N, C-alpha and C positions, 0 to 999 in steps of 0.2 A: 487124888494123882490120880489114871486110871487102873486097875488092876489088872490084867488085860493083854497078849498081845493086840488080838484083835480091838481093846478095847482101844489103846494107843493109837490104830492105824483108821481109827474115823475124826480119828480128836485134829480138825480144823491145825492142815504145816503156814508157818510165815514160810513164807516163796522170797527171794529176794531180791531187794529187786535197785538196778543199777539207782545211783547215784551221783549227786554232781562233782566234781575233782575240786578241792582245795585248792587255789593255785600258787598261797601264799605257805601251803605247808609240800609244797615239791620241790624231793632237789631235784639243781639245776635246771632251775629252769628260768634265768638271772643268764644263760651262758648259749653263748654263741653252738651252732650246731649243719647252721647249710654254706659253703661256699656261692658269694658275691661277686661278679668278675674274676681279678687280682683275690682277690680276694679271701685269706684261711683262717678258723679259729685256730686262735692260737694261748695256749695256756693253760689246757681242757677245757674252753671255751669259755673265760675271763675278755680276751680282748680276739682282735680279729688283723689281719695281719696282713699286710698286705705288701703282695709283691709285684713288684710293677716292671718293666721291660728293664733287662739293661741296661742297663745307662741311664737309666732314671731316677738309679739310687744311691745317695753318693753319703747316705746315716754312716757310714763310716769315718767316711772323712771328713766332716764334722765332729761326732766324736775325739778322733787323732787332731784335726787343726785348732783343737781345740784345748785337747790335752797337753800337750808338747805344752809350745809355749807354755802352760796357767805352771806346767815343771818349771819347766828351766827361769823363770817369771821365781819360780820357790824357792830352786836352787840361789840363784846369785845376790839375792835377797839379803843383804849384811847383816847376824846375828848380835840387832842393837834392840831394843827398848822401841829407838823413834824407829820397829822394823811392823810393832804387830798390828798398828790397824788398818794399813794398809795390805799385811797379809790377811788377818779376818775377814778385809772389805772380796780381798783378791777370792777367798774362801766363798763365802755367799752369795756373792753374785754366781760363782763355776758351780754349786754345786744348785741357782735356781735354776740356772742357764741350763742344765742340764739334763736336768726336773721336766722344762718344757720340754726337751724336745721329746727323751722320753714321751713324755704324757698324748706332747703333737701324729709325736711319730707309732702308737699304740692304741687311739684313741679313732673309733669311727666313724670318719670326718661325718654323717648322715647319707646310707647314699639308700636308694631309692629304687623301687624293678621296674625296667622297664615296660613298657611297651608292649608286648604285638606290634606292626606293623596292619591297615588295614586294609592293604595288598602286599600277601607275605609275595616275593623277590629271592630271587639268587643273589647271593649276595658271593658279590669275584672282585677282586683287585680293580675292575672297575664301576660296578659299581654293587655298593655298598647301605647296607641300611642302617638308613638315617630315623634314629629313635628322635623322636619330637611330644612324647605323652610318656606320661609314670603310673601305671595302677595301685590307688590306694582306697584300699577301705570295698576293693570292689567299682572305684571308677578308674574310668581314664582322664588323666590334668594331663594340660600341657606342661613345656618348662618352663613357660615364664611365672605360672604360676608362683612356680617354687622355688623361684631363680636358682634353678636349674639345669646343669648339662653333662654330653656326655664327655667322658675324657677316656682316651683312648692310655695312656695311659694305670687305669689300672680296670679299663675298658667293664665303665659302673656308674650309673648314674647320682651328685653328688649335690645333694639340696643345700642354694645358698653357694655356689661352688666360685670361685674366690679363682684356684691356681689347684695344682701341680709343683710340690715344693723338691729337686730330689733331695736337696739338704738333711729331709726331715725323712724321707722316704714314707710322700705317702702324698691325695691329697688333700688340700686342705676349705674348708668348706664348713658347716654353720654345727657340725655340733666339736670342731679342733683347729678355731679360728683364732678363737681370746688361747689357747695357751703356744699359737705357734705368732700372734705375737708375741709373746710371755718372751718365751725364745728370744723374740729376736732383736724384745726391749735388756735382755740380761747378758746375752752377747755384747752388744755393744758398750755397756757397762764396763763387764769384764775386761773389754781391751783398754774403756779408756782408765783406768786402773791399770792395771799392768803396766800400758804405753807412759801414760805419769810416770809411774814412780821410777819405770825401768825410764826413764827423761831424765826427771831429775836425777836420779845421780852417777847416770854416766855427768848432765852439766857440774854436781861436786866435786867428782871425782878430776874433773879437766883444769878444772879451780884450784885445784893444788897443784903445788908446784913436783914435788916430790910421791903425785900417785900411780907412775909405773914403783916404783917401792912396796905400795901401797895395795894393789889388786896386778894379778898375773893379765897381757896383755888379752887374755882369748874371753879374759872377763871381758874386759874391754870391749872386743868383739862383738858377742856375745846380746849384752844391752843393745848396741848398737843395732844387730840384728831385730833384737825384742821389738825396740821402740817404733824403726821401720815396717816393724810387720803391723803391728795395734797401729799405729795408722787407716797403714792400706784397710786392715778388717773397719776402727770406726768409720771410714770413709766409705765405704762399699755397705756395708752392715746398717749404720748409723743412715745410711741413705735411705736403706728399704726403709726404718724404720720409723724417719721421715711423710716416707713414698706414704705408708702403710694408716701414717698415726692420723693425715688428711680423705680419706679415701675413710673410715672412720668416721671421722667428727663429721663427711654429706654421710654418711648409709649406704654407703658404695658397694662393691666389689672390685679384687682388680680385675677378671674378664669382663664387667658393663664398664668399665671405662674404657676397658684397650675396646669395646666392641662400640662406645660410644653410645651404648641407650638410652639414658636418662642426657637427653645434649643439656639441659640445663637444671637446676639444684630448683628451682620450682615443680620441674613437672619429673622431679624420682618423687615418689609415695611412698618410698621410706625415711624418709628424710621425716626425722623430728626435732632435730634439732640438735646444738653442734652437740650442749650439757648431759641430753637427751640424750642420745645415738653410744655417747663415752656412759654410763651408768650402764647402761642397756648389756654394750659390749662389757668391761669390767663385773659389769655385778650379780649382770644378770644371771636365772638358772640355764643348764647346760642342759634340750630338752632332751628325754626318751632318746633308743635308737627305734625306726622302727624298722626296721630288721630282725633283730631281735627282739622284737613285740610275733613276726608268724613267726619268726623258730621259738618258740612260748606260746603260741597259740595252738598247734604242729605240737609243741608233746605232748598239749595236754591234750587234742585232738586220739594222738596216738595211745594212751594212756583210759583215753575211759571209755575209745574202741576194743583194749587189754580188760579196761574191768566188766567193759558189758558181754565179751566173750567169759570171762571169769565166774559172771552169773549165768549168761543160758545155762555154764558146764553144769552148775550146784543144779539150776532150776530143774535139767531131763536125770541129775541125780537123785531127786533127794522127788518126779517125778516116776522112775524106774520102786524106787521104798516101796512107793504105796501101791504100787501094784504091784 
């Protein structure tokens, strides 16, 4: 070791150099940071929540229309051992229905950044800018190549756009279509369980000679109303599930079906057969969010710039000491 101050100053010093940022150890790397149209980061950036226009979000009504009839069903069930299985089955359907609803609502549907028009023009109510391309990794790509569409409800471009569903308060696209179909299926199953059990209970009471002595009149009215309500819900929501069953079997979206994008099944390049289509829908992995990748790259870029600034400060401090 050098013995004098001059010898220590003459010794070569190692100047700290900028180093690559380890993305796997970055705190908050899997958090949304940017606003995308009407989507806002929520829960500390863990999800991207849509804030649709007024009248385009009825998710609260969905929860109410599920919870109140189901609660009435549990209240009207007789406290007998024979009611245990229907109650457990209804509880399972209720939990899966609400879980699917929340998942479809908070899952980012597959937002892609829209490309600016080739010839910018002033946007007015008479002449709006038509979005025809998206930008992915610096390349302009047509919407048709990604089966994407711009939706005014959330002011964003969604990959493999199916439709905007007010009942989940979100656009349905590539990343949350499975949760939407799951929500429709379990809601149909719940209405079947509640409606059948309520109808059977009402039928059993009507066959009894002294049923008015066993139950209150308001209970009969409640069971009849619950049965009728479940029949309507089963027809509407069950019909919607049947429609999406055919769409999944052909690997086509609601938007493509309504626009008649593929007039015949042979003209659809995405159709791989009914079994393969259902296998991809049920067991396919949810693709990563592209806008989350953009936010992560932006975060890493900010951190890299900050570290470079720290290195430059250390370099200047070391240089002053040498002088």
